[in-house]
C-alpha positions in Angstrom: 103.2 37.7 125.4 100.8 40.3 124.4 99.1 41.2 121.0 101.7 44.1 120.8 104.5 41.5 120.8 102.6 39.3 118.3 102.0 42.4 116.0 105.6 42.9 115.6 106.8 39.3 115.5 104.0 38.1 113.2 103.4 41.0 111.0 106.3 43.2 111.3 104.6 46.3 112.4 105.9 48.3 115.4 103.5 49.5 117.9 104.3 52.9 119.4 102.7 54.9 122.2 101.5 58.3 121.1 101.9 60.0 124.6 104.6 61.1 127.1 104.3 62.2 130.6 106.7 62.6 133.5 104.4 60.4 135.7 104.7 57.6 133.1 108.3 57.9 133.1 109.0 58.3 136.8 106.1 55.9 138.0 107.2 53.1 135.8 104.3 53.3 133.3 106.5 53.7 130.2 108.7 50.8 131.2 105.6 48.7 131.7 104.4 49.6 128.2 107.9 48.6 126.8 107.7 45.2 128.6 104.2 44.8 127.1 105.5 45.3 123.5 105.6 49.1 122.9 108.6 49.7 120.8 108.7 53.6 120.4 107.2 56.8 121.7 106.0 59.8 119.9 105.2 63.4 121.4 104.0 66.7 120.1 103.2 70.1 121.6 99.6 69.1 122.5 100.8 66.1 124.3 103.3 68.1 126.4 100.7 70.9 126.9 98.4 68.4 128.6 101.1 66.6 130.5 102.7 69.9 132.0 99.4 71.6 132.7 97.7 68.5 134.0 99.3 68.4 137.4 102.2 69.3 139.6 104.8 66.7 138.4 106.8 69.5 136.6 106.7 72.2 139.4 109.8 71.5 141.2 111.9 71.6 138.2 110.2 74.6 136.8 110.9 76.5 140.0 114.6 75.5 139.8 114.7 76.7 136.0 112.7 79.9 136.1 115.1 81.9 138.1 117.8 81.8 135.5 115.9 81.1 132.3 113.0 82.5 130.2 109.7 80.7 130.4 110.2 79.4 126.9 113.7 78.1 127.8 112.5 76.7 131.0 109.8 74.9 129.0 112.4 73.3 126.7 114.3 72.3 130.0 111.3 70.4 131.2 110.7 68.7 127.8 114.3 67.8 127.4 114.4 66.1 130.9 111.4 64.0 129.8 112.9 63.0 126.4 116.3 62.1 127.9 114.7 59.9 130.6 112.3 58.3 128.0 115.3 57.6 125.8 117.0 55.7 128.5 114.0 53.6 129.1 113.5 52.8 125.4 117.3 52.2 124.8 117.2 48.4 125.3 114.6 48.2 122.5 116.7 50.2 120.2 119.7 48.0 121.0 117.9 44.7 120.6 116.4 45.9 117.2 119.7 47.0 115.7 118.5 50.5 115.8 115.1 50.1 114.1 113.0 50.8 117.1 113.2 52.2 120.6 112.9 55.9 119.3 111.6 58.6 121.2 110.3 61.6 119.2 110.7 65.4 119.9 109.1 68.0 117.7 110.5 71.4 116.8 108.5 74.4 117.9 105.4 74.7 115.9 106.0 78.2 115.1 108.8 77.0 112.7 106.5 75.1 110.5 107.0 77.7 107.6 110.6 78.6 108.3 113.1 76.1 106.7 116.3 77.6 108.2 114.9 77.8 111.8 113.8 74.3 111.5 117.2 73.1 110.4 118.8 75.0 113.2 116.5 73.6 115.9 116.8 70.0 114.6 120.5 70.3 114.7 120.4 71.8 118.2 118.2 69.0 119.5 120.5 66.2 118.1 123.5 68.0 119.7 121.9 68.7 123.0 120.3 65.3 123.4 123.1 63.3 121.8 121.5 59.9 121.8 121.2 57.5 118.8 117.5 56.7 119.5 116.3 60.4 119.4 113.9 61.3 116.5 113.5 65.0 115.8 110.0 65.6 114.4 109.8 68.0 111.4 106.4 68.9 109.9 105.8 68.0 106.2 105.0 71.5 105.2 106.4 73.1 102.0 109.0 74.7 104.1 109.6 71.5 106.2 110.5 69.3 103.2 113.9 70.8 102.4 114.8 70.9 106.0 114.0 67.0 106.1 116.4 66.6 103.2 119.2 68.7 104.9 118.9 66.7 108.1 119.1 63.3 106.4 122.0 64.6 104.4 123.8 65.2 107.7 123.0 61.7 108.8 120.3 62.8 111.4 117.3 60.5 112.4 114.1 62.4 111.5 110.4 61.7 112.1 108.5 63.5 109.5 105.2 64.5 110.8 101.8 66.0 109.8 101.6 64.1 106.3 98.0 64.2 105.1 98.2 63.7 101.5 99.7 61.4 98.8 101.4 64.2 96.9 103.3 65.5 99.9 104.1 62.0 100.9 105.9 61.5 97.7 107.9 64.8 98.3 108.9 63.5 101.8 110.2 60.2 100.3 112.2 62.2 97.7 113.7 64.3 100.5 114.7 61.1 102.3 116.1 59.4 99.3 118.1 62.5 98.0 119.3 63.2 101.5 120.7 59.6 101.8 122.4 60.0 98.3 124.0 63.3 99.5 125.2 61.8 102.9 129.0 60.6 102.6 128.8 58.6 105.9 127.5 55.1 106.8 123.8 55.4 106.1 122.9 52.5 108.5 122.2 54.7 111.5 120.2 57.1 109.4 116.7 55.8 110.4 113.5 57.7 109.3 109.8 57.3 109.6 107.1 59.3 107.8 104.0 60.0 110.0 100.9 59.7 107.7 97.9 61.1 109.7 94.8 59.0 109.3 91.7 59.5 111.3 91.6 63.4 110.7 91.3 62.6 107.0 87.9 60.8 107.6 86.8 63.8 109.8 87.4 66.3 107.0 86.2 64.1 104.1 83.1 63.0 106.0 82.3 66.7 106.7 82.4 67.4 102.9 80.4 64.2 102.1 77.8 65.3 104.7 77.5 68.7 102.8 76.9 66.9 99.6 74.3 64.8 101.3 73.4 62.4 98.4 73.2 58.7 99.1 76.5 58.0 97.1 78.2 60.6 99.2 76.9 59.3 102.6 77.9 55.8 101.5 81.6 56.8 101.4 81.6 58.1 105.0 84.5 56.5 107.0 86.3 55.0 104.0 88.6 57.7 102.6 91.3 57.7 105.3 92.1 53.9 105.3 91.8 54.0 101.5 94.4 56.7 101.2 96.7 55.0 103.8 96.6 51.8 101.6 97.6 53.6 98.4 100.3 55.5 100.6 101.8 52.0 101.5 101.8 51.1 97.8 103.7 54.3 97.1 106.1 53.2 99.8 106.7 49.8 98.2 107.3 51.2 94.8 109.6 54.0 95.8 111.6 51.7 98.1 112.5 49.2 95.4 114.2 49.4 92.0 117.7 50.5 91.0 117.8 53.8 92.9 116.9 52.2 96.2 119.0 49.1 95.6 122.0 51.4 95.2 121.4 52.9 98.6 120.5 49.5 100.3 123.8 48.2 99.1 125.4 50.9 101.2 123.4 49.7 104.2 120.5 52.3 104.1 117.2 51.4 105.7 113.8 52.2 104.3 111.8 55.2 105.8 109.0 53.4 107.3 105.3 54.7 107.0 104.1 55.5 110.5 100.3 55.7 110.9 99.5 58.4 113.2 96.2 59.9 114.6 94.8 56.4 114.8 92.2 56.8 117.5 88.7 56.9 116.1 87.3 60.2 116.3 83.7 59.3 115.2 82.0 56.9 117.8 80.0 55.3 115.3 83.0 53.8 113.7 84.9 50.6 115.1 87.4 51.7 117.7 90.3 50.1 115.9 89.3 51.2 112.3 92.7 52.8 111.8 94.7 49.9 113.5 93.2 46.6 112.3 92.9 47.8 108.6 96.6 49.0 108.4 98.7 46.1 109.6 101.8 45.1 107.5 105.6 44.8 107.4 107.9 47.8 107.7 105.3 49.9 109.1 104.7 51.6 112.6 101.5 52.5 114.3 101.6 55.1 117.1 98.5 54.8 119.4 97.2 56.7 122.3 96.9 54.8 125.6 93.2 53.9 125.1 93.7 52.6 121.6 96.7 50.5 122.8 94.6 49.0 125.5 91.8 48.4 122.9 94.2 46.6 120.6 95.6 44.3 123.3 92.0 43.4 124.2 90.4 42.8 120.8 92.7 43.7 118.0 93.0 41.6 114.9 96.4 40.4 113.9 96.1 39.7 110.2 98.1 41.5 107.5 95.6 44.2 106.0 97.6 47.0 104.7 97.9 45.7 101.2 94.5 44.1 101.1 91.8 45.7 98.9 94.1 48.1 97.4 91.9 48.1 94.0 88.9 49.0 96.1 90.9 51.6 98.0 91.6 53.3 94.7 87.9 53.0 93.8 87.1 54.8 97.0 89.4 57.6 96.3 88.1 57.9 92.7 84.5 57.9 94.0 85.4 60.8 96.4 87.1 62.8 93.5 84.0 62.3 91.3 81.8 63.9 94.0 84.1 66.9 93.6 86.2 66.4 96.7 89.8 67.3 96.2 92.0 65.1 98.4 95.0 67.4 98.0 92.7 70.3 99.2 91.7 68.0 102.1 95.3 67.5 102.9 96.2 71.3 102.7 93.3 72.1 105.0 94.3 69.4 107.6 98.0 70.6 107.4 97.0 74.1 108.3 94.8 73.0 111.0 97.4 70.7 112.4 99.9 73.4 112.6 97.5 75.8 114.0 96.5 73.4 116.7 100.2 72.6 117.8 100.8 76.4 117.8 97.7 76.9 120.0 98.8 74.2 122.5 102.3 75.7 122.6 101.0 79.2 123.2 98.6 78.1 125.8 101.3 76.2 127.7 103.8 79.1 127.6 101.0 81.5 129.0 100.3 78.9 131.8 104.0 78.7 132.6 104.2 82.5 132.5 101.2 82.7 135.0 102.9 80.1 137.3 106.2 82.0 137.1 104.5 85.3 138.1 102.8 83.5 141.0 106.1 82.2 142.2 107.7 85.6 142.0 104.9 87.3 144.1 105.3 84.8 146.9 
């Protein structure tokens, strides 16, 4: 038994891997991670850009696709193949957990982040083309994404809401999930959802603003805002998934939309490598970690329940940040824009690399 197993069995937190490559699928790496306690998989355009551009594992399939498909359609063919095979590997976890874990996430094209109708159409398409119960379609929590999330939940579809950076938007995401469940006429038990709250990038942006202020009070708050905000987000989760409204849905079999801590590798080498893991452990949560963070947790992670410890102190940290003139909602908006732009950049760079590869094959 690994610490990953203990994390779930003792603390009720599901460890997922924030990476997906064909070599991990075909070479047994993903199956090994599952055996070691990994309970789900997340992917995004940047992950696929690195995977597909990083070697020749996709070349044979790409050659077979490019003759009859556009470069973009060929890309989705490559991605769909990986997702389907990863879903098969994780299906035993899904079955054993009664449909709580074992999910693999596929994100809609990042260019759709500000287009509600295109997002809805794409999410439906993925759920129809990849007709597996443990598929999560990822929809970004932009202003345009929130109504798409509600619509998908109202149709009984499993959605991973991504790119949440602030408390206000998190509240809107929960409302989209609850109202979507209320509108869904079918059995809500298979309608599983997670809300991916990005953590480390919050410290990166807040620290930048604290450094610009430069006072001793400001510098003393470096590296504290992200965990503080996540702890407050967990309190929002507990509050919103309780009381008469939630109890009416739970009586029908509805499941909570678990908070998922994303972006949990430490970006600042001066901070502990498990800053965004050890401090956010608690029931009904997920932590999706890159490979190095998974290895670090198995080696020296702490297993205590921490997500609801020091909540008053967390609120004081956020109050202190606000008193210095840093608007956390502006931080969230900045990070959302940067997150979308980063995924668009990765997506465009990959399509260009595939176009170059297609041209080279054509010239041979």
